[in-house]
Structure formats: C-alpha cells, structure tokens
C-alpha positions as CSV (number, residue, x, y, z in Angstrom):
1,M,0.0,0.0,0.0
2,T,1.4,3.4,-1.0
3,N,0.8,6.6,0.9
4,K,-0.3,9.4,-1.3
5,P,1.7,12.5,-0.7
6,L,-0.2,15.4,0.9
7,T,-1.4,18.2,-1.4
8,V,-2.5,21.6,-0.3
9,A,-6.0,21.4,1.2
10,D,-8.0,23.2,3.9
11,D,-6.6,23.1,7.5
12,L,-3.1,22.0,6.4
13,V,-0.1,24.1,7.3
14,V,1.6,25.2,4.0
15,S,5.2,26.4,3.8
16,L,5.6,28.6,0.7
17,D,8.6,30.2,-1.0
18,Y,7.5,33.1,-3.2
19,T,8.6,36.0,-5.2
20,L,6.2,38.9,-6.0
21,R,6.5,41.4,-8.9
22,L,4.1,44.0,-9.9
23,E,2.7,44.5,-13.4
24,G,5.2,46.2,-15.7
25,E,8.0,45.9,-13.1
26,T,11.1,43.8,-13.4
27,E,12.3,44.5,-9.8
28,V,11.2,42.1,-7.0
29,F,8.5,43.7,-4.8
30,D,8.6,41.1,-2.1
31,T,10.2,37.6,-1.6
32,S,10.9,34.9,0.9
33,E,14.3,34.3,-0.6
34,G,17.0,34.5,2.1
35,Q,14.2,34.3,4.8
36,E,12.0,31.8,6.4
37,P,9.2,30.6,4.0
38,L,5.7,32.0,4.4
39,E,3.7,29.6,6.7
40,F,-0.1,29.7,7.0
41,I,-3.1,27.5,7.5
42,Q,-4.7,26.9,4.1
43,G,-8.4,27.8,3.7
44,R,-8.5,30.3,6.6
45,G,-8.1,33.5,4.6
46,H,-4.6,34.2,5.9
47,I,-3.4,35.1,2.4
48,I,-5.0,36.8,-0.5
49,P,-7.9,34.9,-2.0
50,G,-6.4,34.4,-5.5
51,L,-3.2,33.0,-4.2
52,E,-5.0,30.7,-1.7
53,Q,-7.2,29.3,-4.5
54,A,-4.3,28.7,-6.8
55,L,-2.4,26.6,-4.2
56,Y,-5.1,23.9,-3.8
57,G,-3.9,20.5,-5.0
58,M,-0.2,21.5,-5.2
59,A,2.3,19.1,-3.7
60,V,5.7,19.7,-2.0
61,G,8.3,20.7,-4.6
62,Q,5.7,21.9,-7.1
63,K,6.2,25.4,-8.6
64,K,3.7,27.7,-10.3
65,Q,3.7,31.1,-11.9
66,L,0.6,33.0,-11.0
67,V,-1.1,36.2,-12.1
68,I,-3.5,37.5,-9.5
69,Q,-5.9,40.2,-10.6
70,P,-6.7,43.1,-8.1
71,E,-10.2,41.7,-7.2
72,D,-8.5,38.4,-6.1
73,G,-5.6,40.2,-4.4
74,Y,-5.9,43.4,-2.4
75,G,-9.0,44.7,-4.1
76,E,-9.5,47.6,-6.5
77,L,-8.3,51.1,-5.7
78,E,-11.3,52.7,-4.0
79,S,-11.7,56.4,-4.8
80,D,-13.8,56.9,-1.7
81,A,-10.9,55.6,0.5
82,F,-9.2,59.0,0.4
83,E,-9.7,61.8,2.9
84,R,-8.3,65.3,3.1
85,V,-7.3,66.2,6.7
86,P,-6.1,69.6,7.9
87,R,-2.3,69.8,8.3
88,D,-2.7,71.1,11.8
89,A,-4.3,67.7,12.8
90,F,-0.7,66.4,12.8
91,P,2.0,67.4,15.3
92,A,3.8,70.5,14.1
93,D,7.2,68.8,14.2
94,M,6.0,65.7,12.3
95,E,7.8,65.6,8.9
96,L,5.3,64.1,6.5
97,E,6.3,62.7,3.1
98,V,4.2,61.4,0.1
99,G,4.0,57.6,0.4
100,M,4.7,57.7,4.2
101,E,2.7,55.0,6.2
102,L,0.9,56.3,9.2
103,E,-0.6,54.1,11.9
104,M,-3.9,55.5,13.0
105,E,-6.6,54.6,15.5
106,D,-10.4,54.9,15.2
107,D,-12.7,56.0,17.9
108,D,-12.9,52.4,19.2
109,G,-9.1,52.1,19.5
110,E,-8.8,49.9,16.5
111,A,-5.5,50.4,14.6
112,F,-5.3,50.8,10.9
113,D,-2.9,52.1,8.3
114,A,-3.1,55.2,6.1
115,Y,-0.7,56.5,3.5
116,V,0.1,60.1,2.7
117,A,-1.1,60.6,-0.9
118,E,-0.6,64.3,-1.2
119,L,0.7,67.2,0.8
120,N,-0.4,70.8,0.7
121,A,0.5,73.7,2.9
122,D,-2.8,73.5,4.8
123,S,-3.9,69.9,4.2
124,V,-2.9,66.3,3.8
125,M,-4.6,63.8,1.5
126,L,-4.7,60.4,3.2
127,D,-5.2,57.1,1.3
128,F,-6.8,54.3,3.3
129,N,-6.4,51.7,0.5
130,H,-4.0,48.8,0.9
131,P,-0.7,49.9,-0.9
132,L,-1.2,47.0,-3.4
133,A,-4.9,47.8,-4.1
134,G,-5.5,48.0,-7.8
135,E,-2.3,46.1,-8.6
136,T,-2.0,42.9,-10.7
137,L,0.3,40.6,-8.8
138,Y,2.8,38.3,-10.4
139,F,3.9,35.4,-8.1
140,D,6.5,32.7,-8.6
141,V,5.7,30.2,-5.8
142,E,7.0,26.8,-4.6
143,V,5.4,24.7,-2.0
144,I,8.2,23.5,0.2
145,G,6.2,21.9,3.0
146,I,2.8,20.6,3.9
147,R,1.7,19.1,7.2
148,P,-1.5,18.7,9.2
149,A,-2.2,21.7,11.5
150,T,-2.2,20.8,15.2
151,A,-5.5,21.1,17.2
152,E,-4.0,24.1,19.0
153,E,-3.1,25.8,15.7
154,L,-6.6,25.3,14.4
155,E,-8.1,26.6,17.6
156,H,-5.8,29.6,17.7
157,D,-6.2,30.1,13.9
158,H,-2.4,30.5,13.2
159,V,0.8,28.5,12.8
160,H,2.9,27.9,15.9
161,V,6.6,27.6,15.4
C-alpha cells in the first residue's frame, strides 16, 4: 500500500517560498528568498484569495507562476478611501512625506494604516487603500512543506513555530 503525498487542502499548514513582482516591473517587490518561508493554515483566509485558491492541490516541490488580478488580491483602488485632513491635525514637528505610512486609530481604539497621498501647505490627503490595491500581482511560488495543523493551531487560527 502506498501513501499518497499530501497536497494543499484546507486546514493544512503550508510552507511557501514566493517572489512577487508588480505588473510592468522587473524588480522584485517582495520575496521569501533568504528568509523563512511563508507559513499559514490553508483555507482560513490568511493570504490573499487568488493565491490561496491557486495553491489547492499542489504538492511539495511543485512550482507555479501566477497572475492575481486586483479583485482576487488586495482589491480595486477605492476612490472613496481618500480623505483630506487639515495639516494642523498632525504634530507641528512631524515631517510628512508622500508615500509615508501612518498608523492611525479609530474611535474604538482599532489600529489601521493610512498613507500620505498628497501634501499641501494646509492639508494632507490620506489614502486608506492597501498599498497594493488595484495592482495585478505576479507570483512565482513553490510549496516547500505541507503538514496537518495541530489542534492548537486550528483553535488559535495561526501556525505555531
């Protein structure tokens, strides 16, 4: 009797090497090269939907090149996710720059990120979109490990090292 090798399926821990490029770019935007692989529990929404879907059925050692459209990645760029804020809402000594990431907090104390999209003398345009919203993503991936998640990992909804 032969044991069939594990393939990527729900509730399995997947170890993934990846390289990400953006449309029209030759430079690498993000990679696991030289670092630990990305580890996550498949089927729990821990990674973008298009990437998660494309991994189902892959085995250890299998490689794929993937093109993930914005709607299956970080979403479309939402024009209503921009807000103009008075410059004096920020500390006077704070040096703002276009593209700068700001960690903000809502009235309930929930943290979220915003990005400086535009600077004027009297106002700052903040962008609340994910920085990769609207981008087509080009992934080179390789599954380098698959194992069953432990009961504790499933209960806590994340991989334990």
